[in-house]
N, C-alpha and C positions, 0 to 999 in steps of 0.2 A: 256499698256504694260503686255507684257506677263508672264503668268508664267512658261515657259515655262521651264525647267531648262538648257537649253544652251541659255536660254533670263532671264537678268533682269539688274535691273537700278545698276550701278554704277555714286557716284556722285565725280568727281574730277575737279582741275582745269587745267583750257590752259591761252596759252600768244601766242595775237595776233603777228601772225608773221608777220604783215604792220608796229603796232609802237607799241607792246613788254610790253599791258596794261594785267592783266591777271587775270581772271572771274571764275567763277565756272556754273557752269554742269550739267546737268546727260549725259546720255550715253547711252541706250542698246550693255547687252555684245554678241557678238555674231551677233548686227544687224549692217543696213544700216551706215552710218556716218550721222550725226545731222546737217542738216543746221543752222547755226545759225547768227548771224551780231555780230560786236566788238559793244559796247556798249560806243566804246570811240570812236574808228573814221567809223566807219558801215562799216565796212568791209563785204565782203559775207564770212563764212569759212564753213569748214567741220571740223566737231569735232568726232574724234569713238575713241570705245578702241580699244587698241595693243592686248589684250588680253584675257583672262575671267575671269582673277580670281584679276588681282592686277587695281587697278585705273591710270596706265599712261597709258595719254593720245594721240592720237597724232593728230595733228590742220593741217590743208592743205587752201588754196584759197580755191573758190568755183568758179566754172569755167563760174554762172550766179550769177546775183542777189539772197537774200534770198524773196520770193513774203509773201509781207504780212508785 
């Protein structure tokens, strides 16, 4: 994780847009979307912070499967 004042870790909960499952995730505020896989249905997702100071997360389907 970067210690830059514009980038810091945010912990929050996202809801999978495919199956509705909720799970916890850590994202970097001000950073790129984090690519994850839903632990329930296996959908590839991109999760990002909506802004630097809150734990509001944006989630959408990823265009390609998450590697690994």
